[in-house]
N, C-alpha and C positions, 0 to 999 in steps of 0.2 A: 504494499500500500504505499503511495506517495505520502510523504511527509512536508505540509506547508506551513512554515512559521509567518504569522501576521504581526507585522510590528506597527503598532498604532503609535503614531508621533503627535506630541503635544507639548504645549509651552512648560507645563510645570508650575508647581507653586510650594512655597514653604510649608513644612509639616509641624512647625512650631514657630513660636515668636523669637526663639533663639536662632532659628535658621534664616530669618528674614535678612540680615546683613549679607551674608554669603549668596543668597539667592540673588539679591540686588546687584552684588559684584559681578556674578556670573553673568546677568542680563546685560549690564552696561559694559562687559569686557568683550561682547560679541561684536566683530567688526561690522556687520550689516547693521547693528543698532547705532554704533558710533563709528562712522566712516572716517577715522583719523588715522595717520600714521604712527608707529610708535615711536617713542614713548608717551606721545601726547595722549592717544586713546587710552591706555592704562591710568594716567593721571587724571584725566577729566572723568572717565568712567568711575575712578574710585571717589572722586569729589561728589560726583552726581548720586551715587549709591549712598554716600555718608549722609548727604544733605536729605535723601528721602526717607531714611530709616525710620524717624519718629513717625512720619505721616503713614508708612506702610504698616508699621507695628499697630497703629491705632486702627487701621482699617481691618486688619487681620483678626484683631482682638473683638471686633464687631461681630465677626462671624465665626467665633469660637476659637480664635487663636491659630488657625492653620486653614490651608487651602482644601477644598472638598474635591479639587479636579482629579487627583490620582485615583481616588475610590470610584468615582464616576467614570473614570476612563477605564479602569478595570472591569467595571460592571458592563460597559459598552463591549469590551473584548469577550467577556463571558457569553453575553447575549448573541454577539456575532458569530462564535463558534457554534453555540447551539443552532443558531438558524442554518448554517451551512452544513452542520451534521444532519439535518432533517433533508438536505438536498442532495448531498454527495455521500455515498458509501464506499467511494474508491479512494477517498482523500483523508487522511488524517490532520486536522487543523489544530493548531495552537496559537493563541493570542500572547504577545508580549507588549509591554508598555515602555517606550523610552521617551522620557522627558527632555526637554533643551536645557532648562536651566536649574532644576532640582531633581533629586533622586525619585526613580531610578533614571540614570542618564545612560546615554549611549554606549560607552565603554563596558559598564558592567552589564547591559542588557545583551550587547553582541557576543559578550563571553557566554551568557546564558543560552542564546541561540544557537551558536556553535556546538555547545554541549549536547543540546537536543538533537543534534546533526540532521536538519531538515534538508529535503532535496531542492526546495525553492524557498525564497523568502519574497514575501509581498509587503511592501512599504505603503502604509495606509494613512496619511497625514490627516489628523482630524480638523483641518482647515479647509472647509469646502472651496473657499476662493484662495488662488494662489497669490502669494506675495514672497519676494526675496527673503523679507524679515522673518517670516514664520516657516512656511514650507522649504523655501530654499535653505535657509539656515539649519533646519532639522535634518534635511537630506545631506547637506555638506558634512555636517557633524557625524552623522551615522557612517557614511562613506570612509570617513578617517577611522572610526571605531571598528568597523567591519574588517578594514584592512589590517589594523594592528591586532586584531584577535584572529586573523587568518580564517574569516568566514568568507570563503571564496566560492560558495555555491551560487547559482543564478539568482538574480533578484528582479523584480519587477515592481514598478511604482506608479500608483495612481496620484498624479501631481496635483489634480484639481478636479472639482466636480460641482461647480456652481449651479448647474441646472438639472442635476440628478434627480429623477422622479421621485424616489422616496425621500430624499432630503427636502425637496420642493413640497412634497405631499404633506410631510410632517408639519411644516410650518404653515402651510395653507390651511390645514386642518385645525391647528391651534387658533389661528385667527378667526375662522369661521364659527368655531365653537364658542368664542368669546363673543363675537358680534350676535350670535344667536340667543345670548342671555340677556342682552341690552333692550330695554323698553325703546329707545330711540337711537339705534346705532348710526343714524346720519348725522348725529351730534359729535361724533369721534373722528379723530384724524389718526391714521396708523403711521407711527414713527418706525421706520425700519433702521434700528440703530447698530452700526458696525464700529469696530475698532478703527481709530483714525490712523493716518500714516502721514510722514512728512511730504509735503509737496515735492521737494527735492528727489526723494525716492521714485515717485510717479513719473517725474520729468525725465528720469532715466529709463523708462520704459517699463516699470512694474505694472502689471495687468490688473492688480487687486480692485481698483474702483470700477473697472469694466465689468469684473467678475461680480462684484457686489451688485451693480445695476443688472446684471443679467438675472442673478438670483431673485431680485426683487420683481423684475418684470414677469418671470415665470409664476412666481407666487400670486401676483396680482391677477395675471391672466386665469389662473386656476380658481380664484375665487368668484370669477364671473359677476362681478359687481360694478357696473359701468360708472356709477356715480361715486364709487370709494374715493375717499380723501386721504391720500397718503403721501409721504415724503421719505426720502433717504437721508439720514444724518451720520455723522461720525463722532465718536466720544474719545476719552482718554488722552487728550492733548497733553504733551509734556514738553516743557522748554519754551524758548522764545521763537524758535523757527516756525515758518508758515507751514500749516497742515491743510490737508484736504478738508473740504467742508460740504454742506453747512455742518457747522457744529451742533450736537444734540442740545446743549445749554441754549443756544439761539433759538432753536426750533421750540423749545419749551417755553420761552419768553414770548416769541410770536404767537403761539397758541393762546398763551393767557391774554394778550392784547385782544385777540379775535373771539375770545369765549369759548374756544374749542376744547373738549375733552380728548384725552390721549389714550391710545393703546400702544404701549412700547414694545416692539418686538425685536429681540437680539437676533440679527440676521447673518452674523459671521462667527458666532459662538454656538458650539454644541453641548457644552456642559456649563455648571454654574461655576463661577469663581468670583475674584473680588471686584471685577468690572461690572458683573451683574448684581451680585448680592449687596455690593455697598455702593457703587456709582450708580447704577440704576435704581435700585431698591430704596436707598437712603438718600444719598445726596441729590438725585434728579427729582426724587418725590418731594424734598424740601423745597427745591427750586420751584417746581410746579406749584405748590400750595402757596409760596410767596408771589408767583406770577398771576395767581388767580385762576390757574388751570380748574375747571369744574370737577373733573374726575381724572384719575391717572391709574391706569392698569398697566401692570408689566407681565407679559407672557414668560413662562419658563423656558428654558432651552429644550431642545429636543430629547437630549439624553438617550434613554432606552426607548423611545417611541418604537413601536413595531414598524412603522413605515420607514423610519430612518435607518433602523437596523437592516431591515430588507433591502434597502438602498446599498448599504455598505457590503452586504453579502453579494448583491449583483456586481458591485465594483469588483470584489475579490474574485469571483468567477470570470470576470472579464479578463483580469490578468492571466488567468490560467490557460487563455487561448492565444496568448502571444507567444509566437513561435521563437526557437532558439535564436534564429538568424535576426528576427526583429529585435530581440531582446539586447543584442550586441550592437546592432547596427544604428539604434536610436540614439543613443548618447555616447557610444564608445566606451562606456565604464561599467559594461555589464548589467545596466539598469534600464529596463524597459519603460518606455512612455506608453503607458497603457490606458491613458485618459481619452477624452472623446474630442480633443482638439486636433486641428489639422497640424502637420508639422511647422508650418509658418507661424500659427499662433501659439505653439506649445512654449511655455516659458522653461519647462524643464529640458526641451530640446535644445533651447536656445543656451 
């Protein structure tokens, strides 16, 4: 029986308040987060991390002193393997979780995968929309770790899936279920909030905003509500540089001026963490109340929604159909581009 290791890639989060400083140092040491040459990147990254420690500790204290991201990602992995087991009796699947900035990190996970001795490895980022700062960074980190561990079996990578039917269907179902509970759904504006990105990163060709727009367009189309009031916004801006917009805070203030109630939908997150549990649930809710927003509803992330897990299973099965020739020809690094992009569009192939 063929053995397939599925490596779920995600950002990671501190598992205690004591872990916050090193988590931040890991984050700001990433060259795609701070694109400066050494030693300036290390010096500036250390300074930014030091400045943000009190603020970050306060946020994590509000949600129990640790990020729930690892537990939720492991649950997604278990649900995915269970779904695949229902479909395939000729393949033994096992899910592994590799986080970018906190444990379990790529080097330790690559060693675990090698010890399991799979025939193939499927890389499955839990970022539906591709960005160099998320999927790109995680894949680069994994390749280094896999090489160091001697994990040389064939890899296939699903680099992005912004309009995957299961993912889109899970989000759309959540929005529709919420609208169905409202006495006057026309009074609400849907805010599709995604994590922000510096404009400079986008100017260099990062496809993330286009992918977010594609996700939202697919969700709105599935809702079949021609008069739906909706907007895309971006949250979590850090530092003085220009970020893509509109900013979620600005959208909230504008809704208050117009007397519009809000349904906030995380559109780039598939699990709960500080950006949803603190920023969306606490900080932005307070801003909405101060701005006079009549009602503020925040939809949960998809997590283990059956539609989403089914969509992930579809993605994994798609990678199993990639031939050995394609696997090597696509990126030249033994890692298939198994997404739905054309070669000219694919950020991974580039």
